[in-house]
OpenMM code with the backbone's topology and positions (N, CA, C; nanometers):
from openmm import Vec3, app, unit

residues = "MET THR ALA LEU LEU SER PRO PRO GLY LEU SER GLY LEU ALA HIS ALA ARG ASP MET LEU GLY ALA ALA ALA ARG VAL PRO LEU TRP SER LEU THR ASP ARG GLN LEU ALA VAL GLU VAL ALA ASP ALA ILE ALA LEU ARG ALA GLN ALA ASP VAL ALA ALA ARG VAL".split()
positions = [
    Vec3(20.1948, 10.2625, 5.5630),
    Vec3(20.3239, 10.2689, 5.5695),
    Vec3(20.3516, 10.2751, 5.4210),
    Vec3(20.4169, 10.3402, 5.3786),
    Vec3(20.4401, 10.3445, 5.2545),
    Vec3(20.5838, 10.3104, 5.1962),
    Vec3(20.6055, 10.2474, 5.0512),
    Vec3(20.7330, 10.1948, 5.0359),
    Vec3(20.8613, 10.3025, 5.0284),
    Vec3(20.8245, 10.4128, 5.0298),
    Vec3(20.9370, 10.5489, 5.0029),
    Vec3(20.9720, 10.5569, 5.1531),
    Vec3(20.9075, 10.5537, 5.2232),
    Vec3(20.9548, 10.5670, 5.3769),
    Vec3(21.0130, 10.4456, 5.4571),
    Vec3(20.9960, 10.3392, 5.4081),
    Vec3(21.0193, 10.2277, 5.4622),
    Vec3(21.1427, 10.1202, 5.3959),
    Vec3(21.2221, 10.0852, 5.4734),
    Vec3(21.3083, 9.9303, 5.3943),
    Vec3(21.1792, 9.8533, 5.3170),
    Vec3(21.2464, 9.8242, 5.1884),
    Vec3(21.1795, 9.7212, 5.1251),
    Vec3(21.1096, 9.5926, 5.2258),
    Vec3(21.1910, 9.5648, 5.2911),
    Vec3(21.1201, 9.4183, 5.3863),
    Vec3(21.0365, 9.4700, 5.4451),
    Vec3(21.0251, 9.6015, 5.5247),
    Vec3(20.9025, 9.6478, 5.6023),
    Vec3(20.7785, 9.6502, 5.4932),
    Vec3(20.8207, 9.7177, 5.3946),
    Vec3(20.6787, 9.7495, 5.3116),
    Vec3(20.6169, 9.6162, 5.2633),
    Vec3(20.7553, 9.5117, 5.2218),
    Vec3(20.6925, 9.3719, 5.2225),
    Vec3(20.5849, 9.2934, 5.3128),
    Vec3(20.6278, 9.3323, 5.4078),
    Vec3(20.5566, 9.2625, 5.5316),
    Vec3(20.4327, 9.3297, 5.5539),
    Vec3(20.4363, 9.4673, 5.5147),
    Vec3(20.2781, 9.5231, 5.5236),
    Vec3(20.1835, 9.4610, 5.4070),
    Vec3(20.2452, 9.4438, 5.2964),
    Vec3(20.1912, 9.4096, 5.1940),
    Vec3(20.1461, 9.2303, 5.2411),
    Vec3(20.2424, 9.1863, 5.2952),
    Vec3(20.2028, 9.0243, 5.3221),
    Vec3(20.0805, 9.0162, 5.4179),
    Vec3(20.0676, 9.1048, 5.5284),
    Vec3(19.9641, 9.1241, 5.6091),
    Vec3(19.8161, 9.1574, 5.5581),
    Vec3(19.8263, 9.2531, 5.4575),
    Vec3(19.7271, 9.2763, 5.4000),
    Vec3(19.6867, 9.1416, 5.2837),
    Vec3(19.7431, 9.0770, 5.2307),
    Vec3(19.7364, 8.9603, 5.1486),
    Vec3(19.6640, 8.8475, 5.2546),
    Vec3(19.7223, 8.8329, 5.3646),
    Vec3(19.6957, 8.7370, 5.4788),
    Vec3(19.5391, 8.8022, 5.4896),
    Vec3(19.5040, 8.8900, 5.5579),
    Vec3(19.4057, 8.9413, 5.5804),
    Vec3(19.2797, 8.9064, 5.4848),
    Vec3(19.3219, 8.9497, 5.3577),
    Vec3(19.2114, 8.9132, 5.2505),
    Vec3(19.1805, 8.7819, 5.2323),
    Vec3(19.3034, 8.6649, 5.2360),
    Vec3(19.2783, 8.5387, 5.2444),
    Vec3(19.1812, 8.4889, 5.3461),
    Vec3(19.2233, 8.5611, 5.4606),
    Vec3(19.1448, 8.4948, 5.5872),
    Vec3(18.9696, 8.5217, 5.5613),
    Vec3(18.9666, 8.6223, 5.4837),
    Vec3(18.8002, 8.6521, 5.4671),
    Vec3(18.7216, 8.5731, 5.3722),
    Vec3(18.7990, 8.4756, 5.2934),
    Vec3(18.7452, 8.3904, 5.1937),
    Vec3(18.7000, 8.2754, 5.2805),
    Vec3(18.5670, 8.2299, 5.2596),
    Vec3(18.5223, 8.1266, 5.2933),
    Vec3(18.5779, 7.9630, 5.2582),
    Vec3(18.6249, 7.9141, 5.3731),
    Vec3(18.6903, 7.7718, 5.3058),
    Vec3(18.6204, 7.6853, 5.2152),
    Vec3(18.4510, 7.6856, 5.2624),
    Vec3(18.3511, 7.5907, 5.2097),
    Vec3(18.3605, 7.6421, 5.0542),
    Vec3(18.3865, 7.7794, 5.0284),
    Vec3(18.3755, 7.8127, 4.8719),
    Vec3(18.5162, 7.7296, 4.7930),
    Vec3(18.5792, 7.6833, 4.8314),
    Vec3(18.6838, 7.6391, 4.7632),
    Vec3(18.6723, 7.4771, 4.7453),
    Vec3(18.7069, 7.4216, 4.6340),
    Vec3(18.7099, 7.2800, 4.5786),
    Vec3(18.8598, 7.2467, 4.6575),
    Vec3(18.8402, 7.0951, 4.6685),
    Vec3(18.9715, 7.0371, 4.7526),
    Vec3(19.0860, 7.0985, 4.6981),
    Vec3(19.0946, 7.0640, 4.5463),
    Vec3(19.2105, 7.1075, 4.4927),
    Vec3(19.2675, 7.2491, 4.5390),
    Vec3(19.1776, 7.3565, 4.5088),
    Vec3(19.1964, 7.4917, 4.5453),
    Vec3(19.2656, 7.4879, 4.7280),
    Vec3(19.1729, 7.4351, 4.7857),
    Vec3(19.2033, 7.4149, 4.9400),
    Vec3(19.3579, 7.3659, 4.9581),
    Vec3(19.3760, 7.2523, 4.8787),
    Vec3(19.5210, 7.1734, 4.9108),
    Vec3(19.6198, 7.3014, 4.8691),
    Vec3(19.5615, 7.3572, 4.7588),
    Vec3(19.6951, 7.4507, 4.6926),
    Vec3(19.7091, 7.5902, 4.8063),
    Vec3(19.6158, 7.6093, 4.8784),
    Vec3(19.6191, 7.7261, 4.9532),
    Vec3(19.6957, 7.6823, 5.0984),
    Vec3(19.6631, 7.5446, 5.1581),
    Vec3(19.7378, 7.5194, 5.2630),
    Vec3(19.8928, 7.4931, 5.2240),
    Vec3(19.9182, 7.4147, 5.1162),
    Vec3(20.0574, 7.4118, 5.0580),
    Vec3(20.1369, 7.5564, 5.0525),
    Vec3(20.0560, 7.6485, 5.0011),
    Vec3(20.1246, 7.7764, 5.0003),
    Vec3(20.1359, 7.8597, 5.1336),
    Vec3(20.0350, 7.8017, 5.2305),
    Vec3(20.0440, 7.8631, 5.3844),
    Vec3(20.1714, 7.8204, 5.4187),
    Vec3(20.1835, 7.6764, 5.4437),
    Vec3(20.2985, 7.6090, 5.5005),
    Vec3(20.4381, 7.6565, 5.4270),
    Vec3(20.4212, 7.6911, 5.2981),
    Vec3(20.5499, 7.7522, 5.2482),
    Vec3(20.5899, 7.8738, 5.2973),
    Vec3(20.4711, 7.9656, 5.3171),
    Vec3(20.5103, 8.1025, 5.3630),
    Vec3(20.5376, 8.0992, 5.5226),
    Vec3(20.4971, 7.9917, 5.5873),
    Vec3(20.5253, 7.9964, 5.7188),
    Vec3(20.6806, 7.9699, 5.7553),
    Vec3(20.7144, 7.8387, 5.6498),
    Vec3(20.8610, 7.8223, 5.6424),
    Vec3(20.9257, 7.9317, 5.5983),
    Vec3(20.9207, 8.0281, 5.5271),
    Vec3(20.9879, 8.1645, 5.4888),
    Vec3(20.9740, 8.2403, 5.5874),
    Vec3(20.8741, 8.2608, 5.6732),
    Vec3(20.8710, 8.3675, 5.7702),
    Vec3(20.9523, 8.3015, 5.8826),
    Vec3(20.9539, 8.1841, 5.9271),
    Vec3(21.0691, 8.1177, 6.0231),
    Vec3(21.2179, 8.1456, 5.9851),
    Vec3(21.2388, 8.1192, 5.8547),
    Vec3(21.3772, 8.1535, 5.8325),
    Vec3(21.3870, 8.3290, 5.8463),
    Vec3(21.3016, 8.4021, 5.7987),
    Vec3(21.3438, 8.5359, 5.8074),
    Vec3(21.3436, 8.5857, 5.9463),
    Vec3(21.2784, 8.5130, 6.0323),
    Vec3(21.2804, 8.5591, 6.1876),
    Vec3(21.4149, 8.4936, 6.2160),
    Vec3(21.4933, 8.4044, 6.1434),
    Vec3(21.6327, 8.3875, 6.2336),
    Vec3(21.7424, 8.4476, 6.1808),
    Vec3(21.6830, 8.5354, 6.1157),
    Vec3(21.8168, 8.6199, 6.0431),
    Vec3(21.8356, 8.7158, 6.1134),
] * unit.nanometer
topology = app.Topology()
chain = topology.addChain("A")
for resn in residues:
    res = topology.addResidue(resn, chain)
    for name in ("N", "CA", "C"):
        topology.addAtom(name, app.Element.getBySymbol(name[0]), res)
């Protein structure tokens, strides 16, 4: 999907899916406790944003 053919929100969703896929390939054991805490906090914030977007 290209940004030229899609509304900005949809191309943003495609980018988010790509980034989530990349994050899923990082082995959790390779992260420090602090890095893991930051990633979990970011995931929770992303989920909250997705929940809000789904209600709009």
